[in-house]
N, C-alpha and C positions, 0 to 999 in steps of 0.2 A: 502471197497472202491468202488467196483463195484456196490454194493447194494445202496450206497448213491448216486452214479452217476445216477443210474436208477430212483431213486426217484426224483432227480432233473430234469431229462429229462421228466418224467411224469408230474411233476408240470409245467414245461415250456410248454409242449404240451397242457395241460389243460388251461393254461393262454392264449395261442394263439387262441385256439378254442373259449374261452370266449370273447376275444377281437374282433375277426372278426364277431362272431355271434352277439355280442353287437352292432357292427356297423350297421349290417342289421336291427336289432331290433330298433335302434335309428332312422333310416330312416322311418320305419313303424310308430313309435310313432309320428314323426314329421308330417307325412301324416295324421294320425288320429287326431292329435291336430289341425292342420290347418283346416281340413274339419269340425271338431267339432266347432271351433270358427266361421266359416262361418254360420253354422246352428244356432248358438246362436244369430247371428245378421241378420237372414234372412229377417226380416222386414226392418231394417235399410238399408240393401243392396238391397232391392227390388228384392230378388231372385225369388219371386212368379210371378213377372211381366216381367221377362226376360226368354227367351226360348233358348233351345239348338238348334243350327243351323249347326252343323258340320255333314256332311253326314255319315262319318265313324261311329260316335257315334250313330247317329240315326239308322243306319243299325244294330248296336248292340242291340238296343231296338226293332228292327224289325218293325219300323214305315213304313207303306206301303204308296204308292201313293194313292191319292183320286180316288174313283171309278167313280165319276161324276163331271164335271166342267161346270158351266154356266157363261156366260159373257154378261153383258149389259153395256151401257155407256150413259152418258148424258153430253152435253157440253164439251166433250173431257175427262170426268172423268170416268175411268173404275170402274165398280162394278162387282165383281166376287164371285162365291160361289163354294167351293170345299167341297163336302160332307156336313158336318154340320158347316163349318166355312165360314163366310162372310168377304170379304176383300173390304173395302171402300177406293178407291184410293190406297195410299201406306201405309195405317194404318195396324196395326197388326190385326190378325183374330178375329172376333166376333162370338162366339158360338150362333147359331140359330137352332131352331127346324123345321122351315118351309122351303119351297122351294122358291127360288128367281124367281119372274115372271117379273120383270122390274123395271125401274127407270124413274122418271120424275122431271123436275125442278119446283121449287116453289119460285119465286123471287130469292134470293141468296142462297136458301136452295135446298136440294135434298130430294125427297120422294122416298124411296125404298120400293117396294111392295114385301112382301112374300105372300104365299097363304092364310095366316090367320092373317096378321097384317101389319101395316105400320111403317116404321122407318124414323124419321125426322132427317136429318143431316144438320148441319150448314155449313157456308162457309169454316170453318177450318176442315171439314170432321169429326167432332165430333158428336156422337149420342146425341141428346138433348131431344128427345121425342119418345115414343113407343105407338102407338095406336092399340088397339086390340078389342075384342068383347065387353069389358066393356065400350069402347068409341064409340060403334056403328059400328065398322068395320065388314062388313059381312065376313063370311067364304067362302072358295073356290074362292078367287080372282084369275082370270085367266090372266088379263092384266091390264096395267096402261099406261096412255099417257096424252097428252094435246090437248085441242081443239084450235080453231082459236083465242080465247080470252085469251089463256095461262092458262085456268083453268085445274087443275089436274083432270083427269077422271079415274074411275075404272070400271071394268066390272066383275060382280060376279053373279052367279045363274041367268043368262039371263037378268040381270038388270044393267043398267049403273048408276053410282054415280059420283058426283063431290065433290071435297074437298074444303071447304070454307076457307077463310083467318083465321078464328078462329079454324081451324083444326077439323071441324066437317064434317060429310058426309051427303049429301042430294041426294035422288033419283032424276033422271032427265030423260029427253026424249032421246031416242037413235037417233043419227044422224051420218052421214058418214064422217064429216070433223074432225076426231080425228086422231092424229098421235100417234099410239100405239108404245110403246117401244118393240123392237124386239131383240131376242138373237142374238149375233154375233158369227161368227166362230172363233175358236182359232187355231193359227198355232202351229206347233210342238214346236217351241221355246217358245211361250207363255204358252202352256200347261205345258212344263217343268218348266217354271218360277213359275207358279201358284202352281204346284205340290211341288216345293221346299218350297215355302212360307207356304203351308199347313203343310208339315212335320216339318217345323221350328216353328210351333205354337202348337206342341203337348206336348213336354216334357219341364217342367219348370226347371230353374237352381236349384231351391230348391230340386226338386225330384232327379235331377242328383247328386248333392252333397250328399244328403241323401243315395242314392244307392251306391255311391263309398265309403262312410263312413262306411256303413254296409256290403259292399262286394256283395250286391245283383246285382250290375251292371255286375259282372263277372259270374253270374249264378252259377251253381254247383261248378265251379272252384273257385269262390270267397269264398264259404263256406269252401272248402277244404283248400284254402290258409289261411284263418283266423284260422282254426284248427291248421295248421302247425305253424303259428305265435304264437299261444297259447302255443304249446309245446316248441317253442324256448324260450319264456319268462320264462317258468318253468325251462328249462335247464340253462338259465342265472342266475336264482335265486339260484339253487342248486350249480352251479359251483362257483358263487360268494361267497356263504357261505363256500364252501370247500377251496377256495383260501384264504379267510379271516382267517380261522382257521389255515391253513398252515403257513401263514405269522405271525400270532399271536404266534403260537408254536415256530417258528424260532426266533422271538424276545425274547421270554422267555428263549430259550436255550442260546442265545447270552449273556444274562444277567448272 
């Protein structure tokens, strides 16, 4: 009698362990399934085009503040650069390799000068044209501005240039009545805002979902956690088989 009761208690204990462990595993499977579905539809959900902007999560990625910030403006529209990201008005960051040297108006457009190219931006602050060495843009541009006739002027290698209406550059004579674009100081609040925008343009949502799906987001702890979950799934498989056999044997005995 006691032996039968002990077997029943062991079976009940095994069933309880199996049930609560299965609940934990079910939550994990739901998590993996949802993140997997998101990754399967990354293009449709535009996960590559959206970025992570939660400071706590960015700290987990160890995304640092930019080391350098430059700010210019034209007609009240700010153009800033934080390290290799260029921010045109309120738009998301644009990866650039050069250094921002200034901005000048061209009718309803803006001409943004980097040290080795020109970016043409329309009235909606969308990039519509890039002019570089293949288009006759000189290297080592040091400043950009406008003259009294509103022509866009550049200065490079001790030589002034003006940008024509057909977006070509012509050498011109140097004169003093040019209003050069100048870097503006940034307050502590503005520096913090630009720094946050910079950090919020580093990690895409696709990368974030992939990292939590694989466990890489949690570092070494993530790898250990996934190993533990693997053992839990093995435990559920074995205990499930044992419980099934016990119930099957009981059913046969009852017959």
